[in-house]
C-alpha positions as CSV (number, residue, x, y, z in Angstrom):
1,M,120.9,86.4,124.7
2,S,122.2,82.9,124.0
3,T,119.9,80.2,122.7
4,S,120.3,76.8,121.1
5,R,117.6,77.5,118.6
6,P,117.9,80.0,115.7
7,V,116.4,83.4,116.5
8,I,113.9,85.0,114.1
9,A,113.1,88.7,114.7
10,V,109.7,89.8,113.2
11,L,109.3,93.5,112.5
12,C,105.7,94.5,112.7
13,A,104.0,97.9,112.2
14,T,102.7,97.5,115.8
15,V,103.2,95.0,118.5
16,D,99.6,93.7,117.8
17,D,100.2,93.2,114.1
18,V,102.0,89.8,114.4
19,P,101.5,87.7,111.3
20,P,99.5,84.5,111.5
21,H,100.9,80.9,111.3
22,L,104.2,81.7,113.0
23,E,103.3,79.2,115.7
24,Q,104.3,76.5,113.3
25,L,107.9,77.6,113.8
26,A,107.7,78.0,117.5
27,G,109.2,74.6,118.3
28,R,112.1,75.1,116.0
29,A,113.1,78.8,116.4
30,E,112.9,81.6,118.9
31,L,110.5,84.2,117.6
32,R,110.9,87.9,118.5
33,P,108.0,90.0,117.3
34,T,108.7,93.7,117.7
35,D,107.9,97.1,116.3
36,E,110.4,99.7,115.1
37,E,111.0,101.0,118.6
38,G,112.2,97.6,119.8
39,L,114.0,96.4,116.7
40,A,117.5,97.3,117.9
41,E,117.1,95.0,120.8
42,A,115.3,92.3,118.9
43,I,117.8,92.1,116.0
44,A,120.8,91.7,118.3
45,G,121.7,88.0,118.2
46,A,119.0,87.3,115.6
47,D,119.8,84.9,112.8
48,A,116.9,85.9,110.6
49,L,114.5,88.8,110.2
50,L,110.9,88.8,108.7
51,L,110.2,92.3,107.5
52,W,106.4,92.1,108.0
53,D,106.3,95.9,108.0
54,F,107.7,95.9,104.5
55,F,107.7,99.7,104.1
56,S,109.9,100.2,107.1
57,R,113.4,101.6,106.7
58,A,114.4,100.8,110.3
59,V,116.8,98.0,109.4
60,Q,119.5,100.4,108.2
61,D,119.2,102.3,111.5
62,V,119.9,99.2,113.6
63,W,122.3,97.5,111.2
64,P,125.3,97.8,113.6
65,R,123.3,95.6,116.1
66,A,122.7,92.8,113.5
67,D,125.7,90.8,114.7
68,R,124.4,87.3,113.6
69,L,121.9,88.1,110.8
70,R,122.0,85.7,107.9
71,W,118.6,86.1,106.2
72,V,116.0,88.8,105.7
73,H,112.6,88.1,104.2
74,V,110.6,91.0,102.9
75,A,106.8,90.4,102.9
76,A,106.5,92.3,99.6
77,A,107.5,92.0,96.0
78,G,109.5,95.2,96.0
79,V,112.6,95.5,98.2
80,D,113.7,99.0,97.4
81,T,112.8,100.3,100.9
82,L,115.1,97.7,102.4
83,L,118.3,97.7,100.4
84,F,121.1,99.9,101.5
85,E,124.8,99.8,100.8
86,E,125.9,97.9,103.9
87,L,123.3,95.2,103.4
88,R,124.2,94.9,99.7
89,A,127.8,94.4,100.6
90,S,127.1,91.8,103.3
91,D,126.6,88.1,103.1
92,V,123.0,88.4,104.4
93,V,120.5,86.7,102.0
94,V,117.4,88.6,101.1
95,T,114.2,87.0,99.9
96,N,110.9,88.5,98.9
97,A,107.2,87.6,98.3
98,R,107.5,86.8,94.6
99,G,104.5,84.9,93.4
100,I,101.9,86.2,95.9
101,F,100.9,89.3,94.0
102,D,101.4,88.3,90.3
103,R,97.8,87.3,89.4
104,P,96.0,89.9,91.6
105,I,98.1,92.8,90.1
106,A,97.5,91.4,86.6
107,E,93.8,91.4,87.2
108,F,94.0,94.9,88.5
109,V,95.7,96.0,85.3
110,L,93.1,94.2,83.2
111,G,90.4,96.0,85.2
112,A,92.1,99.3,84.6
113,V,92.4,98.7,80.9
114,L,88.7,97.7,80.6
115,A,87.5,100.5,82.8
116,H,89.3,103.0,80.5
117,A,88.3,101.4,77.2
118,K,84.6,101.1,78.3
119,R,84.6,104.5,80.0
120,V,83.4,103.1,83.3
121,H,84.7,106.0,85.4
122,E,83.1,108.5,83.1
123,S,79.8,106.6,83.4
124,H,80.1,106.7,87.1
125,D,80.5,110.5,87.1
126,L,77.5,110.9,84.7
127,Q,75.4,108.7,86.9
128,R,76.1,110.9,90.0
129,E,75.0,113.8,87.9
130,R,71.9,111.9,86.7
131,R,72.9,112.6,83.1
132,W,72.1,110.2,80.3
133,R,74.7,110.6,77.6
134,H,75.3,108.0,74.9
135,R,79.0,107.5,74.0
136,E,81.1,105.0,72.1
137,T,83.7,102.8,73.8
138,R,86.9,101.2,72.6
139,R,87.6,97.7,71.6
140,V,90.2,96.0,73.8
141,Q,90.9,93.2,71.4
142,G,93.7,94.2,69.1
143,A,94.9,97.1,71.2
144,R,98.6,97.3,71.6
145,V,100.1,97.3,75.2
146,M,103.7,97.8,76.3
147,V,104.4,96.1,79.6
148,V,107.4,97.6,81.3
149,G,109.0,95.0,83.7
150,T,109.7,91.4,82.7
151,G,109.5,89.9,86.1
152,A,106.8,87.6,87.5
153,I,104.2,90.4,87.8
154,G,105.0,91.7,84.3
155,R,104.8,88.3,82.8
156,E,101.5,87.4,84.4
157,T,100.1,90.7,83.3
158,A,101.2,90.1,79.8
159,R,99.6,86.6,79.8
160,L,96.3,88.0,81.0
161,L,96.2,90.9,78.6
162,R,97.2,88.5,75.7
163,A,94.3,86.3,76.7
164,V,91.7,89.0,76.0
165,G,93.2,89.6,72.5
166,M,95.6,92.4,73.2
167,E,98.9,92.7,71.3
168,V,101.7,92.6,73.9
169,V,105.2,93.9,73.7
170,A,107.5,94.4,76.7
171,A,110.5,96.4,78.0
172,G,113.1,95.0,80.4
173,S,116.5,95.7,81.7
174,R,117.9,94.4,78.4
175,A,116.6,93.6,74.9
176,R,116.1,90.0,73.9
177,P,116.8,88.8,70.4
178,E,113.9,86.3,70.3
179,P,110.3,87.1,71.1
180,D,109.1,85.8,74.5
181,P,106.0,83.5,74.4
182,D,104.3,85.6,77.1
183,L,105.9,89.0,76.8
184,G,106.3,89.2,73.0
185,P,109.2,91.3,71.7
186,V,111.3,92.6,74.6
187,V,113.2,95.9,74.1
188,A,115.6,97.6,76.5
189,S,113.8,100.0,78.9
190,A,116.5,102.5,78.4
191,D,115.2,102.8,74.8
192,L,111.6,103.0,75.8
193,A,110.8,106.3,74.1
194,D,111.7,104.7,70.8
195,H,109.2,101.9,71.1
196,V,106.0,103.5,72.5
197,V,104.9,105.6,69.5
198,D,102.2,103.1,68.6
199,V,101.0,101.7,71.9
200,D,97.5,102.2,73.3
201,Y,98.4,101.2,76.9
202,L,101.6,101.6,78.8
203,V,101.7,99.4,81.8
204,N,104.5,99.9,84.3
205,A,105.2,96.9,86.5
206,A,109.0,97.5,86.9
207,P,110.7,97.4,90.3
208,L,112.3,100.5,91.6
209,T,116.1,100.4,90.9
210,P,118.6,103.0,90.0
211,A,117.9,102.1,86.3
212,T,114.2,102.6,86.6
213,H,114.1,105.7,88.9
214,G,112.3,108.4,86.8
215,L,112.1,106.0,83.8
216,L,108.8,107.3,82.6
217,D,109.8,111.0,82.0
218,A,108.8,113.7,79.7
219,R,110.6,112.1,76.8
220,V,108.8,108.8,77.1
221,L,105.4,110.4,77.7
222,A,105.8,112.7,74.7
223,A,106.5,109.7,72.5
224,L,103.2,108.1,73.4
225,P,100.1,108.7,71.2
226,A,97.6,111.2,72.6
227,H,95.0,108.4,73.0
228,A,97.4,106.2,75.1
229,H,96.6,105.5,78.8
230,L,99.2,104.8,81.5
231,V,98.7,102.2,84.2
232,N,101.3,102.3,87.0
233,V,101.4,99.3,89.4
234,G,105.2,99.3,89.8
235,R,106.6,102.0,92.1
236,G,105.7,105.7,92.2
237,A,109.3,107.0,91.7
238,T,109.6,105.2,88.4
239,V,107.4,108.0,87.0
240,V,108.3,111.7,87.0
241,E,105.0,112.9,88.4
242,E,105.6,116.6,87.3
243,D,106.1,115.4,83.7
244,L,103.0,113.2,83.9
245,L,100.9,116.1,85.1
246,A,102.2,118.3,82.3
247,A,101.4,115.7,79.7
248,L,97.9,115.2,81.1
249,R,97.2,118.9,81.3
250,A,98.4,119.4,77.7
251,G,96.1,116.6,76.4
252,A,99.1,114.6,75.3
253,L,97.9,111.5,77.2
254,D,94.4,110.0,77.7
255,G,94.6,109.6,81.4
256,A,96.4,107.4,83.9
257,T,95.5,104.8,86.4
258,L,97.9,105.1,89.3
259,D,98.2,102.7,92.2
260,V,101.6,103.9,93.4
261,F,103.1,107.3,94.0
262,A,106.4,109.0,94.8
263,T,104.9,109.9,98.2
264,E,102.5,107.6,100.0
265,P,99.9,108.1,101.2
266,L,99.3,110.6,98.4
267,P,99.2,114.0,100.1
268,P,95.7,115.7,100.1
269,G,97.2,118.6,98.3
270,S,98.5,116.6,95.4
271,P,97.1,117.8,92.0
272,L,96.8,114.2,91.0
273,W,93.7,113.8,93.0
274,D,91.6,116.0,90.8
275,T,93.5,116.0,87.4
276,P,91.0,115.0,84.8
277,G,91.6,111.4,83.5
278,V,93.5,110.3,86.6
279,V,92.3,107.3,88.6
280,V,93.9,107.0,92.1
281,S,94.0,103.9,94.1
282,A,95.8,103.4,97.4
283,H,98.6,101.0,96.6
284,M,96.2,98.1,96.7
285,S,96.5,96.4,93.3
286,G,97.8,93.2,94.8
287,D,95.9,93.2,98.1
288,V,93.1,90.8,97.4
289,V,91.2,89.1,100.3
290,G,93.5,86.8,102.1
291,W,96.8,88.4,100.9
292,R,98.3,88.7,104.4
293,D,97.5,85.1,105.2
294,A,99.2,84.1,101.9
295,L,102.3,86.2,102.8
296,A,102.6,84.6,106.2
297,R,102.3,81.1,104.8
298,Q,104.9,81.8,102.2
299,F,107.3,82.9,104.9
300,V,106.6,79.9,107.1
301,D,107.3,77.6,104.2
302,N,110.6,79.3,103.4
303,A,111.6,79.4,107.0
304,A,111.1,75.7,107.2
305,R,113.4,75.3,104.3
306,W,116.0,77.5,106.0
307,L,115.7,75.5,109.2
308,D,116.1,72.3,107.3
309,G,119.2,73.6,105.5
310,S,117.5,73.6,102.1
311,P,118.0,76.4,99.6
312,L,115.8,79.4,100.1
313,L,113.2,80.4,97.5
314,N,112.9,83.9,95.9
315,V,116.5,85.0,96.6
316,V,116.9,88.6,95.6
317,D,119.9,89.7,93.6
318,K,120.9,92.6,95.9
319,Q,122.8,94.4,93.2
320,L,119.9,94.2,90.7
321,G,117.3,94.9,93.3
322,Y,114.9,92.0,92.3
323,V,114.8,88.2,92.0
324,S,116.6,87.2,88.9
325,T,115.7,84.1,86.9
326,A,118.3,82.1,88.9
327,G,117.0,83.3,92.2
328,A,113.4,82.4,91.4
């Protein structure tokens, strides 16, 4: 279908799940909202694609039909469900929702740390049993936390935890010789097991890449002190769940707060549901009230830049799998 205006396809979970604020682009671009069933038709001749259904893997299936595609925007921080070899090798630019989820996820992590230290979940269980049992809680100030992932989410998390008096260290794709003002000393995540022997909290905020797949395995978990608590807000597949379960059952770890899982939704038969010390949340650490509105506005702003010929924001390094400092 020929048109004098750029064409933007919008992949939605359902045809009724069209993001708000797109009408601001209607005069400058042809918009093609679709679900997965209609994506093959919608992407043919499209110049850009908004992946509003950000967990969809349908783009790879219709890739041969993407004859004019120049830009894909993922309405999420993680792009691991999108990237495939043909896309990586192409000239198509990929952008993401960097900046939308940083503070909400950091607040979730702080909440998880406080809930663990102050034994909130245990108090809830005792309340339901109508049992009055006095206990002592931990001090957060002075506790040592390792933040895995030095991107925007990891950095904001480090800032917030540092603000309540925690001692912050971090792990990233490579070690840094000088301490970072927010992240503190940064070690290479490949050497993580050598640097967690004295941490009280291990916070995983790393993207899912070949380098981070299964990063938190039996070796890393065994290196942690038995009183340490894991908080995972990155991606489920960065943790070897069988190794985590083994560590928890052996008492080698003092629980885990998990917002992401290797399989989502978490299957009803998963032992993680009722493993003592595990807190399960439904991949919602960044989904504060108004998050979808913020995602839509971010895309509209970036689309306006694209239509004006200005550089796009939040350009993903397709080989690394995340926004590098230059792309930010």
